[in-house]
C-alpha positions as a Python dict, from the first residue, in 0.01 Angstrom:
ca = {
    (1, 'M'): (0, 0, 0),
    (2, 'T'): (-141, 321, 101),
    (3, 'L'): (-374, 189, 395),
    (4, 'I'): (-19, 38, 506),
    (5, 'V'): (177, 380, 440),
    (6, 'S'): (-141, 540, 651),
    (7, 'H'): (-100, 356, 926),
    (8, 'T'): (248, 409, 957),
    (9, 'V'): (222, 805, 894),
    (10, 'R'): (-51, 763, 1170),
    (11, 'R'): (146, 569, 1381),
    (12, 'A'): (469, 782, 1374),
    (13, 'A'): (286, 1097, 1475),
    (14, 'A'): (124, 922, 1744),
    (15, 'I'): (501, 860, 1870),
    (16, 'A'): (588, 1233, 1799),
    (17, 'A'): (298, 1373, 1975),
    (18, 'F'): (344, 1171, 2317),
    (19, 'S'): (739, 1252, 2284),
    (20, 'A'): (644, 1634, 2235),
    (21, 'C'): (397, 1600, 2514),
    (22, 'L'): (591, 1466, 2717),
    (23, 'V'): (914, 1691, 2682),
    (24, 'G'): (677, 2014, 2674),
    (25, 'T'): (576, 1898, 2982),
    (26, 'A'): (851, 1824, 3155),
    (27, 'F'): (1035, 2120, 3058),
    (28, 'S'): (670, 2341, 3143),
    (29, 'A'): (753, 2194, 3477),
    (30, 'A'): (1088, 2279, 3465),
    (31, 'S'): (1055, 2633, 3395),
    (32, 'A'): (790, 2717, 3676),
    (33, 'Q'): (1080, 2506, 3919),
    (34, 'S'): (1282, 2790, 3825),
    (35, 'Q'): (1025, 3041, 3867),
    (36, 'Q'): (957, 2853, 4203),
    (37, 'D'): (1320, 2886, 4312),
    (38, 'A'): (1326, 3244, 4229),
    (39, 'K'): (1028, 3319, 4450),
    (40, 'N'): (1201, 3115, 4692),
    (41, 'Q'): (1493, 3340, 4665),
    (42, 'S'): (1284, 3603, 4818),
    (43, 'T'): (1137, 3471, 5119),
    (44, 'T'): (1267, 3331, 5405),
    (45, 'E'): (1262, 3003, 5566),
    (46, 'G'): (1027, 2973, 5759),
    (47, 'A'): (754, 3183, 5523),
    (48, 'N'): (803, 2880, 5307),
    (49, 'Q'): (770, 2631, 5573),
    (50, 'A'): (426, 2800, 5666),
    (51, 'G'): (314, 2844, 5329),
    (52, 'Q'): (378, 2429, 5269),
    (53, 'A'): (169, 2382, 5562),
    (54, 'S'): (-94, 2565, 5481),
    (55, 'D'): (-95, 2411, 5136),
    (56, 'P'): (4, 2024, 5100),
    (57, 'L'): (-58, 1982, 4770),
    (58, 'A'): (170, 2278, 4660),
    (59, 'Y'): (397, 2237, 4408),
    (60, 'D'): (731, 2140, 4578),
    (61, 'P'): (1032, 2193, 4301),
    (62, 'D'): (1265, 1958, 4545),
    (63, 'K'): (1018, 1629, 4340),
    (64, 'F'): (1067, 1736, 4026),
    (65, 'D'): (1325, 1605, 3850),
    (66, 'I'): (1408, 1488, 3435),
    (67, 'K'): (1660, 1217, 3322),
    (68, 'A'): (1776, 1147, 3021),
    (69, 'T'): (2006, 799, 2935),
    (70, 'F'): (2139, 744, 2627),
    (71, 'T'): (2252, 334, 2600),
    (72, 'G'): (2491, 141, 2378),
    (73, 'V'): (2524, -205, 2371),
    (74, 'T'): (2657, -491, 2194),
    (75, 'D'): (2278, -707, 2179),
    (76, 'Y'): (1955, -599, 2310),
    (77, 'V'): (1846, -888, 2490),
    (78, 'S'): (1515, -889, 2643),
    (79, 'Q'): (1475, -967, 2998),
    (80, 'R'): (1304, -1275, 2867),
    (81, 'G'): (1689, -1369, 2753),
    (82, 'F'): (1608, -1293, 2370),
    (83, 'S'): (1826, -1092, 2170),
    (84, 'Q'): (1601, -812, 1982),
    (85, 'T'): (1847, -711, 1738),
    (86, 'D'): (1964, -1075, 1591),
    (87, 'Q'): (2270, -1045, 1818),
    (88, 'D'): (2388, -727, 1664),
    (89, 'P'): (2443, -373, 1841),
    (90, 'A'): (2169, -117, 1999),
    (91, 'L'): (2176, 240, 2072),
    (92, 'Q'): (1927, 306, 2284),
    (93, 'G'): (1774, 646, 2428),
    (94, 'T'): (1546, 646, 2788),
    (95, 'L'): (1375, 950, 2905),
    (96, 'D'): (1190, 1014, 3264),
    (97, 'V'): (996, 1263, 3403),
    (98, 'F'): (972, 1246, 3803),
    (99, 'Y'): (724, 1414, 4051),
    (100, 'G'): (754, 1216, 4397),
    (101, 'D'): (742, 874, 4384),
    (102, 'F'): (550, 875, 4061),
    (103, 'H'): (717, 915, 3674),
    (104, 'S'): (664, 897, 3347),
    (105, 'G'): (872, 843, 3008),
    (106, 'F'): (956, 613, 2746),
    (107, 'F'): (1253, 361, 2608),
    (108, 'I'): (1370, 363, 2221),
    (109, 'S'): (1602, 127, 2084),
    (110, 'N'): (1645, -29, 1712),
    (111, 'V'): (1558, -380, 1676),
    (112, 'D'): (1602, -662, 1449),
    (113, 'F'): (1394, -963, 1446),
    (114, 'G'): (1490, -1065, 1068),
    (115, 'A'): (1190, -957, 909),
    (116, 'P'): (1164, -624, 699),
    (117, 'E'): (954, -480, 991),
    (118, 'P'): (1004, -378, 1245),
    (119, 'D'): (1273, -146, 1298),
    (120, 'I'): (1241, 49, 1621),
    (121, 'E'): (1092, -24, 1935),
    (122, 'F'): (882, 266, 2154),
    (123, 'D'): (810, 203, 2474),
    (124, 'P'): (609, 489, 2711),
    (125, 'Y'): (555, 351, 3042),
    (126, 'V'): (423, 495, 3373),
    (127, 'A'): (522, 401, 3704),
    (128, 'W'): (483, 439, 4113),
    (129, 'R'): (824, 355, 4324),
    (130, 'P'): (790, 395, 4658),
    (131, 'T'): (1008, 378, 4947),
    (132, 'F'): (959, 219, 5292),
    (133, 'G'): (1267, 253, 5509),
    (134, 'Q'): (1520, -28, 5298),
    (135, 'F'): (1178, -127, 5124),
    (136, 'S'): (1108, -39, 4788),
    (137, 'V'): (807, -110, 4526),
    (138, 'D'): (802, -59, 4194),
    (139, 'V'): (496, -77, 3961),
    (140, 'T'): (561, 11, 3618),
    (141, 'A'): (247, 14, 3319),
    (142, 'Y'): (427, -59, 2971),
    (143, 'S'): (298, -62, 2643),
    (144, 'Y'): (542, -202, 2395),
    (145, 'L'): (478, -54, 2068),
    (146, 'Y'): (680, -167, 1742),
    (147, 'L'): (684, 94, 1446),
    (148, 'D'): (523, -65, 1121),
    (149, 'A'): (439, -362, 1344),
    (150, 'P'): (105, -289, 1536),
    (151, 'Q'): (39, -673, 1529),
    (152, 'D'): (325, -705, 1753),
    (153, 'D'): (197, -431, 1985),
    (154, 'Y'): (133, -532, 2377),
    (155, 'P'): (74, -395, 2760),
    (156, 'E'): (246, -563, 3038),
    (157, 'V'): (258, -423, 3414),
    (158, 'F'): (554, -518, 3615),
    (159, 'A'): (531, -556, 3985),
    (160, 'T'): (859, -494, 4194),
    (161, 'G'): (944, -579, 4563),
    (162, 'S'): (1329, -522, 4680),
    (163, 'Y'): (1472, -508, 5028),
    (164, 'K'): (1810, -341, 5085),
    (165, 'I'): (2023, -532, 5334),
    (166, 'Q'): (2216, -256, 5468),
    (167, 'D'): (2529, -201, 5285),
    (168, 'L'): (2601, -540, 5208),
    (169, 'A'): (2299, -633, 4914),
    (170, 'T'): (1969, -578, 4729),
    (171, 'V'): (1745, -854, 4715),
    (172, 'G'): (1379, -878, 4483),
    (173, 'A'): (1114, -1028, 4324),
    (174, 'T'): (925, -885, 4040),
    (175, 'F'): (591, -1047, 3887),
    (176, 'A'): (509, -947, 3518),
    (177, 'L'): (170, -995, 3370),
    (178, 'G'): (180, -890, 2934),
    (179, 'P'): (-163, -949, 2801),
    (180, 'D'): (-162, -1037, 2406),
    (181, 'Y'): (192, -1166, 2492),
    (182, 'F'): (485, -1077, 2172),
    (183, 'G'): (443, -1390, 1927),
    (184, 'A'): (242, -1591, 2158),
    (185, 'D'): (-85, -1449, 2084),
    (186, 'D'): (-202, -1562, 2479),
    (187, 'T'): (-133, -1397, 2815),
    (188, 'G'): (248, -1417, 2988),
    (189, 'Y'): (330, -1414, 3316),
    (190, 'F'): (711, -1346, 3454),
    (191, 'Y'): (853, -1463, 3792),
    (192, 'R'): (1212, -1336, 3838),
    (193, 'A'): (1426, -1276, 4167),
    (194, 'N'): (1689, -1024, 4177),
    (195, 'L'): (2035, -990, 4376),
    (196, 'S'): (2242, -689, 4378),
    (197, 'V'): (2561, -650, 4598),
    (198, 'P'): (2799, -348, 4541),
    (199, 'L'): (3185, -472, 4544),
    (200, 'P'): (3470, -244, 4617),
    (201, 'H'): (3623, 33, 4380),
    (202, 'D'): (3262, 125, 4230),
    (203, 'F'): (3182, -210, 4099),
    (204, 'T'): (2861, -395, 4124),
    (205, 'F'): (2756, -750, 4107),
    (206, 'S'): (2422, -817, 4008),
    (207, 'G'): (2209, -1132, 3898),
    (208, 'S'): (1849, -1268, 3825),
    (209, 'F'): (1714, -1591, 3754),
    (210, 'G'): (1348, -1607, 3620),
    (211, 'Y'): (1050, -1845, 3467),
    (212, 'Q'): (849, -1735, 3174),
    (213, 'A'): (490, -1861, 3196),
    (214, 'F'): (188, -1891, 2951),
    (215, 'A'): (-184, -1923, 3021),
    (216, 'N'): (-284, -2159, 2747),
    (217, 'N'): (75, -2279, 2691),
    (218, 'T'): (93, -2140, 2328),
    (219, 'S'): (502, -2078, 2326),
    (220, 'T'): (786, -2231, 2536),
    (221, 'E'): (788, -2151, 2859),
    (222, 'H'): (1170, -2130, 2994),
    (223, 'L'): (1416, -2053, 3233),
    (224, 'V'): (1604, -1760, 3210),
    (225, 'W'): (1935, -1665, 3435),
    (226, 'D'): (2193, -1329, 3400),
    (227, 'A'): (2434, -1236, 3566),
    (228, 'G'): (2739, -970, 3529),
    (229, 'V'): (2952, -693, 3722),
    (230, 'S'): (2935, -286, 3660),
    (231, 'Y'): (3145, -35, 3715),
    (232, 'K'): (3081, 337, 3771),
    (233, 'F'): (3325, 583, 3671),
    (234, 'N'): (3165, 841, 3760),
    (235, 'D'): (2778, 1021, 3814),
    (236, 'N'): (2738, 1018, 3478),
    (237, 'V'): (2928, 713, 3295),
    (238, 'S'): (2926, 348, 3386),
    (239, 'F'): (3001, 9, 3208),
    (240, 'S'): (2845, -346, 3227),
    (241, 'L'): (2919, -699, 3123),
    (242, 'S'): (2659, -965, 3168),
    (243, 'Y'): (2586, -1319, 3091),
    (244, 'H'): (2265, -1416, 2949),
    (245, 'D'): (2102, -1807, 2913),
    (246, 'T'): (1807, -2002, 2914),
    (247, 'D'): (1736, -2351, 2919),
    (248, 'I'): (1603, -2358, 2552),
    (249, 'D'): (1704, -2553, 2291),
    (250, 'H'): (1931, -2407, 2164),
    (251, 'S'): (1868, -2545, 1777),
    (252, 'K'): (1517, -2401, 1858),
    (253, 'C'): (1712, -2013, 1902),
    (254, 'T'): (1660, -1936, 1510),
    (255, 'G'): (1447, -1655, 1390),
    (256, 'I'): (1311, -1384, 1684),
    (257, 'F'): (1388, -1676, 1868),
    (258, 'Q'): (1777, -1605, 1963),
    (259, 'C'): (1796, -1718, 2308),
    (260, 'G'): (2192, -1886, 2317),
    (261, 'P'): (2389, -1779, 2601),
    (262, 'T'): (2557, -1435, 2502),
    (263, 'V'): (2783, -1196, 2688),
    (264, 'V'): (2640, -863, 2629),
    (265, 'G'): (2885, -530, 2657),
    (266, 'A'): (2708, -184, 2744),
    (267, 'I'): (2817, 171, 2827),
    (268, 'N'): (2536, 458, 2981),
    (269, 'V'): (2574, 801, 2971),
    (270, 'T'): (2298, 986, 3228),
    (271, 'T'): (2192, 1330, 3319),
    (272, 'S'): (1938, 1475, 3494),
    (273, 'L'): (1800, 1838, 3511),
    (274, 'S'): (1836, 1851, 3920),
    (275, 'E'): (2228, 1754, 3822),
    (276, 'L'): (2243, 2043, 3594),
    (277, 'R'): (2147, 2307, 3815),
    (278, 'K'): (2322, 2214, 4078),
    (279, 'K'): (2653, 2244, 3864),
    (280, 'F'): (2506, 2563, 3735),
    (281, 'K'): (2386, 2714, 4078),
    (282, 'D'): (2791, 2588, 4216),
    (283, 'Q'): (2964, 2815, 3935),
}
C-alpha cells in the first residue's frame, strides 16, 4: 500500500510539475512578447524590418500564442470508437503553447473504465503543423498517462496530411502508431480518412472512417466511423452533435470496450492570448 501511494504521489507530482513548467514557460514567453511589443512601439517599422533581416533567429511575437479550450461532452468517445467514460459525461481541458509551426500542450479528462482506477487521463504532447498553400501536415507525439494506473500508459504518434479544396471541403488521411497500445500489450496501427465540409450559417459537417489494426493480432481489429455537425456560435463558443459506431459485435461492447452506436453532444469554449491582447488593445 505504501508503495502504491508513493508511486501515485510521484506521478501526480510529475504531472503537476509538467503543467506548471508549461504554464510558466508560456507566461514567461508572454511577458517577453509584451516587452517586445513595447520595444516595437519605440522603433520604426523600417528599423524592425532591418533587425529581423540581420537576425533571422530573433524572437517574433507574431508567431507566439497560447490557447485554452474547455469542453463538456455527453460521452468521451475515443477515435477508435470506445467510450472512455462508461457512456457518461466528461469535462475536458486543453492548453496549447504555439510558436510558428510548432506547439506543445496537454489534454486532460475524467475517464471511467469500470475499475477503481484510473479516473483521470492526462496527455502531454508536442506537434509540428506546417502549411504549404492548400496542403497542411500535422505530426503529433502523445504520451497517454492514466493517474493511478501506470500499466495503461503508452505513447502514440499521429501523422496527418490534409488538403483544402478551395472553400468547398477539406480532405485528409491519418496514420497513427502506438507501441504497447492500451489494453492490448501490442503495437497498434490506426488508419483514417477525414472529411470536413463548411455549410451555410456557420455550420460544418465532418466525418471520418478508420481501421484499427495490431501487429500481432492480440486484440480486436475493427472499423470505426463517425459523422456530425458543428455550429460556431461565435469566436469562442461552438456546439457539436455527432454519431459514432464500430463494426465490433455489440455483444462484445462491455467492460472497457463500450463500443456500441452512440450520439455525442459537446460544447467547446476557447480563448487565446492573441485574442485577449487584441481586445485590450482595441479598448
